[in-house]
N, C-alpha and C positions, 0 to 999 in steps of 0.2 A: 687592500680589502680582501679578505679570504672569501672564498666561494665553496658552496656544497654542490655535489653532483645530483641534481633533482632526479635525473633519470634513474640513477643508482637507488636513490631513497624510495622512489615509487616501485622499482622492481623488488626491493626488499619488503616494501608493504605488500605486494602482491603475493610474494611467497608465504609471507606470514598469514595473511588472509586465507590462502589456499589450504595451508596447514591446519589452521583453526577449523575450517569447515570439514576437512577430510578426517580429522582425528575421531569425531563422534560417530561417524557412519562406516568405518573401514571394516569392522569385523562382524557386522550384522548381516545374516544371511536369509533369515525368515522374511518373506515378502512383506507381510503386515508390519512386523518389527522394523524391517529396513525402511518402509514408508515413514513410520514414526520417528526413526533415527534421523532420516534425512530433514524431516520438518524440524526437529529439535536442534539439528546442527546448524541450520539457517537461522533459527531463533537465537541460539547462543552467539552466532557470528554477529547478528545485527545488534544484540545487547552489548557486545564487547566494543563495537565501533561507534554506534550512534551515541550522541550526547544524552546525558541523564534525563533530560526534559522528556524524552520519548520512552514509553514502555512498549515491550514487544511480547505478545502471547499468542497462542491459540485461542479463539474466541468466537462467540456468536454476538453479532450487534443487534441492538434493541433500540426501538424509538418510543416515544412518550404514548403511543397508542398500543403498545405491546407487540407490535409487529417485529419479526426476527429475520435476520439474514440467515443464509446457509451457515454450516460451521466453517469458519475460515482457517486455513492452514497457518497464516500469519496476519495479525493485526497490529499495526504501529499506531498507538493512541497516545493521547496527552497525559502527561504525569505532573502537571502543575494546576490546571484549572478544571480538570474533571473530578467532581467531588464524590462520586460513588461508582463502584464497580460491583455488580452482583456476582456471587459465586454460589452457584447451586449444583450439588452433586457433582463437583469437579469441573464444571463448565463455568467459564467467565462470560458475563452478559455485560457488554460495554455500551454505554449510551452513544446513539450515532453522532452525536454533537463532538464527541471527543476523539473520533476516529480521523487519522491523517492519511493512512495508506493501508491496503489490503494486498496479500500475495497468496497465489496458489502455488504449491510446491509439487513438482513431479521429477521422477528420475531422468526422464528423457523428453525433450520438446516434442517428439513423435510418439504418438499413442492415442489411445481411445478409452473413454469411459462410456460404455454402452454404444450408442451410435453417434456420439460426439467426440471430436478430436480434442486433445488436451487443451489447445489455445481456445476453441469455442467453449468448452467446459470451464476454463478459467474466467472467460468473459461473462458467463451466467452467474457465476458465483460473485464476481465483482459487482455486477448489476443488482444482485440481492442486497448489497450493502448500500449502493448509491441510491437506490429507490426509497429508502426509508425516510420518514419524515423528520426534519430538523427544524427546531425553533430558536432562533437567536433572541437573546435578552439585552436589555441596557447594560452598559459596563462602565467602570471608572477608569479613565486614562488621564494620567497627569493631574489627578485631583478633580477632574471634570466629568460629570456624568454625560456619557455619549449614548446616542440612539443605537439600536441593534444594527450590527454590520451585516453585509452581505454573506451568504453562505460560501464556504470555502469548497474546492474540489476535493475529491477523494482519489488519491492516486491508486491506480490498480496495475498490478503486474504479475509475472509469472517467473519462477526460479527453477532451474533444472541443472542436472549435472552434466548431460551430454546432448549431442544432436545427431540423430541417425538420419537426418535429412541432408547430411554434409555433401553428398555427391551430387545434390540438386542445388548446390549454392544456397543463396537465400530466398530464392523465388517462392518455394512453397510455404516457408515460414511467412513471408510477406503477404502472400495470397490469403492465408488463414487470418493474419492480423488485421488486414484490410477489410475482410468481411465483417468484423465486429463493428458495429455502429451504435451510437447513442450512449447509454449507460453501460453497455458492455465492453466498450473500447478499452484497450490496454495502452498504458503510458510507457512502460519500459520492462525490461526483463534482463535476466542474466543466465546464460548457459555456460557453466563453469569452464568446460574444456573447449569452447567454441568462440566465446565473446559475449559481451552484453550489448544490448541495443536500446534505443529510444525511438518513439514515434512522434514526428512533427505533425500537428494538426492545424487546420485553418477553420475558423479564425483561431487565433492563439492568445487573445487578450483575456484579462481577468474578468471575473463575474462582478458586475458594478451595482446591480439593482438588488434590493433586499427581498428574501422570501423565497420559498420553495419553487415557485413557478419560474422565477429567473434563473434559478440553478438548473431546473429541468430543461429549460429552454436553451441554455448554453450548451448542454450536452446533445440536445436534438439537432443543433446546427453544426456541431464539431465534425469536420470530415478529415479523413487520411489524407495527408500530403506526401510524406516520405518517411523512410526508416533508415536510421544509421546504426551500422554494427561497429564494434571496436575490434582491435586485434585480440586474439585469444589470450595473448601473454599479459593483457591489461584487462581482463574480464571483470575481476572483482574490484579493482581500484576504480575503474571507469563507472561501473554500476554504483558504487558507493557515492561517487562524486555527483553523478546524476541524481541519485535519490536524495542526497543532502541539498542539492540545488532546488529540487521540487519542494522539499519540506520547509526550507528556510526562506526561499525567495518567491516561490509561487504560491505558498500557503501562509507561512508565517505563523500566526497563532490562530487557534480555532475560535470560533465565535462563542460568547457567553452563553451558557446552557440556561434555558428557561426551566427552572426547577419546578415552578408551579404547574407546568404542563405535565410533569410526571406525578406530581403529588395528587392531581385530579383523580387519579385511578383509586386512591384510598380516601377520598373526601377530604383532604387537607390542603393547606396552603402555607406559605411562608411570607413573612412581611417583607415587601420589597424596598421599604424606606427605613432609614436608621434615624 
């Protein structure tokens, strides 16, 4: 039986991913343009490697009451069961029920926006998505009508090019991540030239009860346990595998959207029976 060197394959994939990300940002010098180029580079990178069931865009997330998130650098959202995306003046408005994950993009893990460090700032933006109201509807599975399922987690993370905290090891990064609680908590991140990381929380079980209250209670009880960094040489591959694990095994498929909850805003409704 012949064998393939998996380590060599993964190293090749890491180099390919790194080249893909660097190509789009390499020659941009203007700070504003560089920020846009960096976001676009990560978006194109995720579009290239994620399965087609996932869409990736800059967007604002909206709920059925018209509440909106902050503008998100990256939103990973459903491409199969999300029936509508609003596009107004160049901005995508994505229904909250269709969102799998959101990311903040920064050139460096070290930095500030006003009086908030980048990690805290990312946590507040993630919170603005997670707090939006979602209503699950009944759905058909295997030819049978099923009751609404529990709401899924919304993965939140931060993506950076470099780490100016390097001389302090991981202590400062861990301190900032540990300070984020409840809906602000970050699940994972990637620092391109330093390594990717994920955070283990307790409790780590799934959300089993139906409704927004159970979803909010889950995050209110979730506490930081430990953080795990990978080697810099495996930053992209490990981040991608961890993200894929969250999307496919911790979330799976988004809940069915209650379309009538949105149509109430224009005084209309759809027939829920055929």
